[in-house]
FIVO-521741 format. One record per residue (C-alpha): residue in one letter; x, y, z. Coordinates in nm, 3 decimals, padded with zeros to 5 digits. Each point is the difference from the previous one (the first is absolute). Layout:
BEGIN
   type         X         Y         Z
      A         X         Y         Z
...
END
This chain:
BEGIN
   type         X         Y         Z
      X   -01.621   -00.709   -01.813
      X    00.286   -00.204    00.135
      X    00.242   -00.123   -00.280
      X    00.094   -00.334    00.131
      X    00.264   -00.046   -00.274
      X    00.174    00.304    00.129
      X    00.017   -00.092    00.334
      X    00.123   -00.350   -00.096
      X    00.272    00.149   -00.199
      X    00.128    00.151    00.320
      X   -00.037   -00.336    00.191
      X    00.222   -00.156   -00.235
      X    00.271    00.220    00.169
      X   -00.108   -00.129    00.363
      X    00.298    00.030    00.249
      X    00.221   -00.300    00.043
      X    00.170   -00.116    00.333
      X    00.344    00.075    00.078
      X    00.220   -00.017    00.307
      X    00.134    00.272    00.191
      X    00.172    00.079    00.339
      X   -00.208   -00.008    00.316
      X   -00.192    00.312    00.103
      X   -00.024    00.149    00.331
      X   -00.308   -00.004    00.191
      X   -00.211    00.330    00.046
      X   -00.246    00.071    00.280
      X   -00.255    00.280    00.074
      X   -00.067    00.195    00.339
      X   -00.279    00.274    00.012
      X    00.001    00.314    00.201
      X   -00.214    00.301    00.041
      X    00.081    00.350   -00.006
      X   -00.236    00.253    00.198
      X   -00.178    00.236   -00.205
      X    00.117   -00.148   -00.338
      X   -00.312   -00.113   -00.147
      X   -00.039   -00.219   -00.311
      X    00.121    00.099   -00.345
      X    00.012   -00.164   -00.347
      X    00.163    00.080   -00.371
      X    00.228    00.272    00.153
      X    00.355    00.129   -00.087
      X    00.291    00.003    00.289
      X    00.323    00.116    00.034
      X    00.229   -00.046    00.299
      X    00.307    00.199    00.186
      X    00.194   -00.096    00.323
      X   -00.264   -00.276    00.091
      X   -00.306    00.203   -00.041
      X   -00.245   -00.056   -00.276
      X   -00.190    00.285   -00.211
      X   -00.341   -00.135   -00.120
      X   -00.192    00.194   -00.282
      X   -00.319   -00.044   -00.188
      X   -00.194   -00.329   -00.001
      X   -00.359   -00.071    00.142
      X   -00.128   -00.040    00.357
      X   -00.272   -00.261   -00.105
      X    00.001   -00.329   -00.137
      X   -00.075   -00.133   -00.353
      X   -00.146    00.252   -00.226
      X   -00.371   -00.036   -00.034
      X   -00.167   -00.097   -00.355
      X   -00.277    00.290    00.015
      X    00.130    00.291   -00.205
      X   -00.142    00.258    00.282
      X    00.178   -00.204    00.267
      X    00.331   -00.106   -00.176
      X    00.316    00.192    00.117
      X   -00.217    00.214    00.226
      X    00.211    00.323    00.073
      X   -00.059   -00.079    00.370
      X    00.224   -00.310   -00.010
      X    00.283    00.222   -00.121
      X    00.318    00.045    00.216
      X    00.043    00.381    00.039
      X    00.267   -00.062    00.270
      X    00.357   -00.016   -00.036
      X    00.111   -00.263    00.242
      X    00.327   -00.053    00.156
      X    00.061   -00.333    00.199
      X    00.289   -00.107    00.235
      X   -00.057   -00.386   -00.022
      X    00.235   -00.074    00.288
      X   -00.107    00.262    00.246
      X   -00.359   -00.069   -00.111
      X   -00.063    00.376   -00.072
      X   -00.221    00.188   -00.256
      X   -00.017    00.368   -00.090
      X   -00.252    00.127   -00.279
      X   -00.034    00.343   -00.172
      X   -00.294    00.091   -00.250
      X    00.067    00.091   -00.359
      X   -00.257    00.259    00.001
      X    00.261    00.290    00.037
      X    00.185   -00.133   -00.346
      X   -00.074    00.147   -00.339
      X   -00.331   -00.152   -00.148
      X    00.215   -00.227   -00.280
      X    00.220   -00.140    00.284
      X   -00.306   -00.051    00.260
      X   -00.204   -00.185   -00.286
      X    00.303   -00.224   -00.096
      X    00.091   -00.076    00.343
      X   -00.357   -00.125    00.062
      X   -00.001   -00.242   -00.258
      X    00.035   -00.383   -00.018
      X    00.225   -00.228   -00.224
      X    00.287    00.234   -00.033
      X    00.329   -00.102   -00.154
      X    00.279    00.069    00.215
      X    00.363   -00.046    00.066
      X    00.245    00.131    00.243
      X    00.381    00.111   -00.097
      X    00.209    00.114    00.288
      X   -00.172    00.251    00.189
      X   -00.260    00.063   -00.301
      X   -00.337   -00.174   -00.011
      X   -00.151    00.034   -00.360
      X   -00.379   -00.028   -00.066
      X   -00.173   -00.047   -00.307
      X   -00.360    00.012   -00.122
      X   -00.256   -00.153    00.212
      X   -00.404   -00.017    00.000
      X   -00.271    00.166    00.221
      X   -00.228    00.296    00.031
      X    00.134    00.300   -00.099
      X   -00.111    00.330    00.144
      X    00.148    00.188   -00.288
      X   -00.145   -00.226   -00.295
      X   -00.325   -00.060    00.225
      X    00.006   -00.357   -00.113
      X    00.190   -00.318    00.060
      X    00.315    00.032   -00.210
      X    00.341   -00.151   -00.048
      X    00.265    00.275    00.084
      X    00.267    00.121   -00.278
      X    00.238    00.100    00.282
      X    00.353   -00.119    00.110
      X    00.064    00.116    00.364
      X    00.344    00.011    00.147
      X   -00.002   -00.022    00.392
      X    00.303    00.034    00.229
      X   -00.049   -00.276    00.245
      X    00.201    00.136    00.299
      X   -00.125    00.330   -00.023
      X   -00.358   -00.076   -00.040
      X    00.039   -00.241    00.317
      X    00.146    00.248    00.210
      X   -00.277    00.248   -00.130
      X   -00.277   -00.246    00.090
      X    00.161   -00.082    00.366
      X    00.062    00.369    00.081
      X   -00.322    00.146   -00.151
      X    00.184    00.212   -00.279
      X   -00.082    00.114   -00.308
      X   -00.020   -00.278   -00.252
      X    00.022    00.174   -00.311
      X    00.377    00.050   -00.039
      X    00.056   -00.384   -00.004
      X   -00.204   -00.024   -00.343
      X    00.068    00.030   -00.374
      X   -00.263   -00.061   -00.257
      X   -00.009   -00.003   -00.377
      X   -00.258   -00.101   -00.259
      X    00.015   -00.214   -00.325
      X   -00.268   -00.221   -00.156
      X    00.242   -00.299    00.005
      X   -00.041   -00.012    00.399
      X   -00.368   -00.052   -00.027
      X    00.041   -00.353    00.143
      X   -00.167   -00.177    00.270
      X    00.047   -00.386    00.079
      X    00.335   -00.016   -00.149
      X    00.343   -00.039    00.165
      X    00.305    00.221   -00.012
      X    00.344   -00.146    00.043
      X    00.366    00.081   -00.120
      X    00.274   -00.152   -00.185
      X    00.320    00.158    00.046
      X   -00.066    00.376   -00.081
      X   -00.324   -00.052   -00.176
      X   -00.377    00.010    00.127
      X   -00.243   -00.265   -00.117
      X   -00.360    00.057    00.019
      X   -00.149   -00.344   -00.086
      X   -00.364   -00.076   -00.091
      X   -00.285    00.171    00.160
      X   -00.305    00.197   -00.137
      X   -00.149    00.349   -00.020
      X   -00.348   -00.033    00.154
      X   -00.246    00.315   -00.012
      X   -00.309   -00.002    00.158
      X   -00.194   -00.191    00.248
      X    00.061   -00.395   -00.003
      X   -00.293   -00.206   -00.134
      X    00.043   -00.394   -00.038
      X   -00.282    00.003   -00.284
      X    00.243    00.197   -00.195
      X    00.097    00.366   -00.137
      X   -00.324    00.027   -00.181
      X   -00.243   -00.058    00.298
      X   -00.104    00.264    00.259
      X    00.243    00.281    00.004
      X    00.259   -00.176   -00.200
      X    00.360    00.050    00.022
      X    00.300   -00.022   -00.226
      X    00.273   -00.310    00.071
      X    00.315   -00.001   -00.213
      X    00.280   -00.232    00.076
      X    00.331    00.141   -00.069
      X    00.117   -00.338   -00.166
      X    00.329    00.142    00.064
      X    00.364    00.024    00.177
      X    00.058    00.381    00.016
      X    00.347    00.081    00.085
      X    00.142    00.322    00.119
      X    00.281    00.197    00.194
      X   -00.055    00.219    00.293
      X    00.192    00.319    00.052
      X   -00.044    00.119    00.336
      X    00.244    00.245    00.181
      X   -00.255    00.070    00.288
      X   -00.115    00.329   -00.142
      X   -00.071   -00.094   -00.378
      X   -00.177   -00.314   -00.101
      X   -00.012   -00.138   -00.368
      X   -00.006   -00.314   -00.203
      X    00.140   -00.134   -00.340
      X   -00.217   -00.252   -00.130
      X    00.172   -00.272   -00.200
      X   -00.180   -00.231   -00.264
      X   -00.288   -00.230    00.131
      X   -00.055   -00.370   -00.056
      X   -00.348   -00.045   -00.099
      X   -00.170   -00.373   -00.011
      X   -00.382    00.003   -00.027
      X   -00.017   -00.345    00.101
      X    00.282   -00.105    00.274
      X    00.002    00.353    00.152
      X   -00.375    00.063    00.039
      X    00.043   -00.050    00.362
      X   -00.094    00.182    00.347
      X   -00.020   -00.060    00.340
      X    00.271   -00.250    00.038
      X    00.357   -00.049    00.106
      X    00.324    00.148   -00.171
      X    00.311   -00.124    00.223
      X    00.355    00.106   -00.026
      X    00.234   -00.300   -00.110
      X    00.371   -00.122   -00.008
      X   -00.026   -00.140   -00.362
      X    00.169   -00.327   -00.110
      X    00.293    00.182   -00.149
      X    00.015    00.231    00.329
      X   -00.143    00.307   -00.171
      X   -00.261    00.179    00.187
      X   -00.346   -00.048   -00.152
      X   -00.394   -00.019    00.091
      X   -00.272   -00.281   -00.004
      X   -00.336    00.090   -00.079
      X   -00.196   -00.275    00.193
      X   -00.372   -00.080   -00.127
      X   -00.239    00.294   -00.013
      X   -00.321    00.071   -00.128
      X   -00.203   -00.068   -00.239
      X    00.076   -00.183   -00.322
      X   -00.125    00.117   -00.324
      X   -00.204   -00.357   -00.064
      X   -00.152   -00.023    00.336
      X   -00.046    00.167    00.344
      X    00.271   -00.195    00.181
      X    00.362    00.062    00.105
      X    00.263   -00.045   -00.196
      X    00.208   -00.302    00.135
      X    00.322    00.061   -00.217
      X    00.253    00.266    00.096
      X    00.229    00.273   -00.181
      X    00.357    00.046    00.061
      X    00.145    00.346   -00.042
      X    00.343    00.122   -00.031
      X    00.193    00.294   -00.126
      X   -00.012   -00.094   -00.354
      X   -00.362   -00.121   -00.018
      X   -00.254   -00.262    00.109
      X   -00.112   -00.344   -00.071
      X   -00.292   -00.198    00.086
      X    00.065   -00.304    00.213
      X   -00.227   -00.270   -00.128
      X    00.206   -00.294    00.145
      X   -00.136    00.080    00.349
      X   -00.398    00.033    00.115
      X   -00.040    00.180    00.358
      X   -00.316   -00.190    00.155
      X    00.010    00.186    00.301
      X    00.001    00.404    00.145
      X   -00.127    00.166   -00.303
      X   -00.083    00.351    00.088
      X    00.215    00.228    00.177
      X    00.107   -00.108    00.327
      X    00.315    00.039    00.226
      X    00.300   -00.182   -00.169
      X    00.353   -00.050    00.110
      X    00.273   -00.058   -00.217
      X    00.330   -00.181    00.086
      X    00.313   -00.109   -00.197
      X    00.275   -00.221    00.074
      X    00.321    00.072   -00.197
      X    00.144   -00.340    00.112
      X   -00.255   -00.186   -00.168
      X   -00.115    00.257   -00.247
      X   -00.360   -00.038    00.123
      X   -00.267    00.261    00.004
      X   -00.305   -00.067    00.225
      X   -00.315    00.217    00.039
      X   -00.238   -00.068    00.287
      X   -00.376    00.096   -00.062
      X   -00.232    00.065    00.308
      X   -00.349   -00.051   -00.053
      X   -00.234    00.236   -00.183
      X   -00.225   -00.124   -00.286
      X    00.045   -00.305   -00.255
      X   -00.161   -00.238   -00.230
      X    00.130   -00.295    00.176
      X    00.054   -00.080    00.356
      X    00.075   -00.332    00.220
      X   -00.269   -00.175    00.158
      X    00.167   -00.292    00.228
      X    00.248   -00.070   -00.268
      X   -00.246    00.038   -00.277
      X    00.054    00.259   -00.251
      X   -00.332    00.164   -00.063
      X   -00.089    00.230   -00.282
      X   -00.234    00.281    00.070
      X   -00.083    00.230   -00.295
      X   -00.171    00.237    00.216
      X    00.360    00.075    00.128
      X   -00.041    00.010    00.368
      X    00.184    00.158    00.302
      X    00.253   -00.266    00.115
      X    00.254   -00.035    00.293
      X    00.275   -00.186   -00.228
      X    00.340    00.055    00.056
      X    00.222   -00.110   -00.279
      X    00.328    00.017   -00.145
      X    00.118    00.051   -00.376
      X    00.352   -00.096   -00.044
      X    00.220    00.022   -00.293
      X    00.325   -00.252    00.000
      X    00.342    00.078   -00.146
      X   -00.096   -00.181   -00.350
      X   -00.284    00.261   -00.039
      X   -00.285   -00.235    00.092
      X   -00.262    00.119    00.220
      X   -00.264   -00.181    00.243
      X   -00.258    00.089    00.241
      X   -00.020   -00.140    00.357
      X   -00.286    00.034    00.272
      X    00.147    00.048    00.360
      X   -00.155   -00.195    00.286
      X   -00.058    00.314    00.187
      X   -00.304    00.228   -00.097
      X   -00.130    00.329    00.099
      X   -00.241    00.008    00.290
      X   -00.303    00.140   -00.197
      X   -00.092    00.080   -00.368
      X    00.255    00.305   -00.023
      X    00.287    00.134   -00.203
      X   -00.171    00.153   -00.259
      X    00.096    00.365   -00.053
      X    00.256   -00.037    00.277
      X    00.359    00.060   -00.025
      X    00.324   -00.164    00.110
      X    00.203    00.299    00.198
      X    00.369   -00.153    00.030
      X    00.214    00.030    00.286
      X    00.273    00.252   -00.067
      X    00.249   -00.171    00.171
      X   -00.005   -00.293   -00.218
      X    00.282   -00.032   -00.269
      X   -00.146    00.040   -00.359
      X    00.118    00.062   -00.353
      X    00.017    00.331   -00.182
      X   -00.387   -00.060   -00.114
      X   -00.131   -00.118    00.323
      X   -00.003   -00.359   -00.042
      X    00.112   -00.156    00.336
      X    00.363   -00.167    00.033
      X   -00.110   -00.379    00.092
      X    00.356   -00.092    00.070
      X    00.071    00.296    00.231
      X   -00.273   -00.088    00.257
      X    00.124   -00.145    00.299
      X   -00.067   -00.343    00.124
      X   -00.258    00.098    00.263
      X   -00.336    00.126   -00.005
      X   -00.010    00.358   -00.157
      X   -00.283    00.237   -00.074
      X    00.004    00.055   -00.373
      X   -00.273    00.296    00.004
      X   -00.382    00.035    00.082
      X   -00.329   -00.046   -00.192
      X   -00.251    00.260    00.064
      X   -00.345    00.084   -00.123
      X   -00.217   -00.120   -00.270
      X   -00.346   -00.139   -00.037
      X   -00.110   -00.252    00.252
      X   -00.324   -00.196   -00.131
      X   -00.235   -00.195    00.189
      X   -00.064   -00.235   -00.289
      X    00.207   -00.159   -00.297
      X   -00.255    00.167   -00.267
      X   -00.180    00.298    00.103
      X   -00.023    00.231   -00.287
      X   -00.362   -00.047   -00.117
      X   -00.134   -00.002    00.361
      X    00.233    00.291    00.140
      X   -00.177    00.254    00.166
      X    00.264    00.175    00.169
      X    00.016   -00.248    00.312
      X    00.134   -00.319   -00.139
      X    00.367    00.143   -00.003
      X    00.205    00.243    00.163
      X    00.347    00.168   -00.003
      X    00.237   -00.177    00.210
      X    00.166    00.202    00.302
      X    00.242   -00.286    00.128
      X    00.387   -00.003   -00.062
      X    00.159   -00.344   -00.080
      X    00.354   -00.005    00.066
      X    00.148   -00.279   -00.224
      X    00.278   -00.201    00.111
      X    00.270   -00.246   -00.188
      X    00.176   -00.274    00.168
      X    00.259   -00.249   -00.131
      X   -00.168   -00.307    00.154
      X   -00.028   -00.363   -00.090
      X    00.020    00.008   -00.399
      X   -00.204   -00.325   -00.022
      X   -00.308    00.175    00.188
      X    00.011    00.334   -00.174
      X   -00.254   -00.033   -00.283
      X   -00.299   -00.178   -00.127
      X    00.143    00.012   -00.381
      X   -00.187   -00.054   -00.309
      X    00.330   -00.076   -00.141
      X   -00.044   -00.354    00.009
      X   -00.350    00.012   -00.151
      X    00.133   -00.115   -00.363
      X   -00.381   -00.047   -00.107
      X   -00.092    00.376    00.055
      X   -00.365   -00.054   -00.099
      X   -00.243    00.271   -00.093
      X   -00.350   -00.069   -00.099
      X   -00.237    00.254   -00.214
      X   -00.237    00.115    00.003
      X   -00.062   -00.005    00.401
      X   -00.288    00.022    00.096
      X   -00.139   -00.204   -00.321
      X   -00.327   -00.061   -00.149
      X    00.113   -00.304   -00.181
      X    00.334   -00.096   -00.201
      X    00.341    00.107    00.184
      X    00.353   -00.008   -00.152
      X    00.274   -00.116    00.255
      X    00.337    00.090   -00.067
      X    00.295   -00.186    00.171
      X    00.414   -00.057   -00.060
      X    00.151   -00.349   -00.025
      X    00.329   -00.042    00.099
      X    00.043   -00.337   -00.179
      X   -00.257   -00.222   -00.205
      X   -00.255   -00.191    00.221
      X   -00.365   -00.058    00.013
      X   -00.197    00.279    00.153
      X   -00.326   -00.068    00.177
      X   -00.251    00.273    00.051
      X   -00.311   -00.046    00.228
      X   -00.269    00.237    00.149
      X   -00.172   -00.082    00.339
      X   -00.265    00.170    00.173
      X    00.083    00.172    00.341
      X   -00.117   -00.344    00.190
      X    00.230   -00.188   -00.239
      X   -00.262   -00.136   -00.254
      X    00.173   -00.066   -00.332
      X   -00.160    00.224   -00.267
      X    00.255   -00.056   -00.307
      X    00.289   -00.199   -00.043
      X    00.266   -00.016   -00.303
      X    00.355   -00.129   -00.077
      X    00.199    00.141   -00.274
      X    00.310   -00.186   -00.153
      X    00.271    00.096   -00.239
      X   -00.008    00.366    00.112
      X    00.325    00.183   -00.084
      X    00.280    00.112    00.235
      X   -00.048    00.367    00.084
      X   -00.338    00.232    00.014
      X   -00.340   -00.180   -00.063
      X   -00.351    00.146   -00.014
      X   -00.305   -00.218   -00.064
      X   -00.375    00.036   -00.012
      X   -00.210   -00.167    00.224
      X   -00.406   -00.025   -00.020
      X   -00.190   -00.054    00.292
      X   -00.312   -00.265    00.002
      X   -00.326    00.147   -00.016
      X   -00.026    00.024    00.393
      X   -00.228    00.192    00.203
      X    00.219    00.164    00.265
      X    00.164    00.330    00.059
      X    00.258    00.095    00.278
      X    00.368   -00.088    00.056
      X    00.134   -00.309   -00.145
      X    00.384   -00.117    00.007
      X    00.219   -00.096   -00.296
      X    00.275   -00.217    00.065
      X    00.291   -00.026   -00.269
      X    00.233   -00.296    00.077
      X    00.303   -00.085   -00.201
      X    00.221   -00.269    00.147
      X    00.062    00.083    00.357
      X   -00.082    00.349   -00.056
      X   -00.358    00.143    00.065
      X   -00.175    00.321    00.035
      X   -00.379    00.103    00.096
      X   -00.158    00.308   -00.120
      X   -00.333    00.136    00.160
      X   -00.259    00.066   -00.291
      X   -00.327    00.167    00.005
      X   -00.295   -00.132   -00.209
      X   -00.262    00.239   -00.078
      X   -00.337   -00.140   -00.143
END
């Protein structure tokens, strides 16, 4: 059951508005590479402008039936090299590799990180020929990226490019692997053993699902011939680190230090919905940022981190994917089925540490982004942790990098009707450009939205709770109208305190269902939210 008291406790920390420096425009241009094909939820590295792509799946959203979900026929069993500029592709099968490597390199949702010439891959989920079942792999593989690219292009032996070790702490899928200074951070994720079944672990063939609830820390020793790991004490939080299939993004923190932010993720303990808060991680520990709620881009999707030293502002641009909220012609819609979206949004932190979220006016051309990756332009100036140096970018239009792969869905909500034809793996490559254009026309921002209303539950069978923020004391009017403008309910509230408010509204006994529009007015500010009534 949904614990509304918990939700509203979080909402009391809703994001406030603040001013920030003008942000440049972004634009996308799609290209196609012959013989590349679609792929989603893969791992990648790059060297000298060429990409190395490993693992992932060649189909779309996994099906809900245990016999069809994560079908081995959808595994990517090729090592793929792509030259995005020359539009060339080379492939080599993993069949020649030892079974433990072959299995892991055919898996999906691996955690990965490239340091210099070495690409490190952890875990992953899929059908294992060795285990004769679907498992999460307990391996760390180290891959020499230049060596493997050369071997694939020239048809050479693949094995000398690999090292692999085993440890139960690597048995993770759906987490993220990042680095702060000399320490690796394996953040969140789960161990999933057996075939997926949406009815739960005790139905059908059954399965084991164990969230790590941890940030696992370690250091890697690798001289090219010998690979080993030294584990450090982990952070454990069964509530706030109970996350998977989400975004963990390198950051330059307010104090100038390296860090990470874990954005959103699934699922909350109290309800099968994404987290709206975030977790900040630095070299000394982690903290939950309850002062910011992220409404867009909840599942893993391409993210571009940019930092301005001049303004001490950190920006993160999210592209599509899956989210509980989306924009419908200026109306923020809450959909608890958590649909595929085409939203492009920016989350920013200013010099005082405050965070806000802005929806950009540009959108992805289709419902894509889930399970896709941002592959940066290697010629872009970055900080040591890969965050793009915003101040170093030229005034003219510049290629930041590429967005490739992921799931392309034909409809927002397809899970319960999914027979394998409603979605597919995306094959297009999108070039991502940034340009310092007219700062007054850069974004459609929610920073000016001081009310920031949220309606729960939505859909509703009767009463609703409405949360909003008042910058100063003033009367508040709330009305509900039908889709054709008919007034259903109107109320006025006086004497509400400055700050965050939440009130309960009861609908009259009306016989209707479908969409209605809730409008909150406070002085010259107003905001409308679409609400679904269910009989």
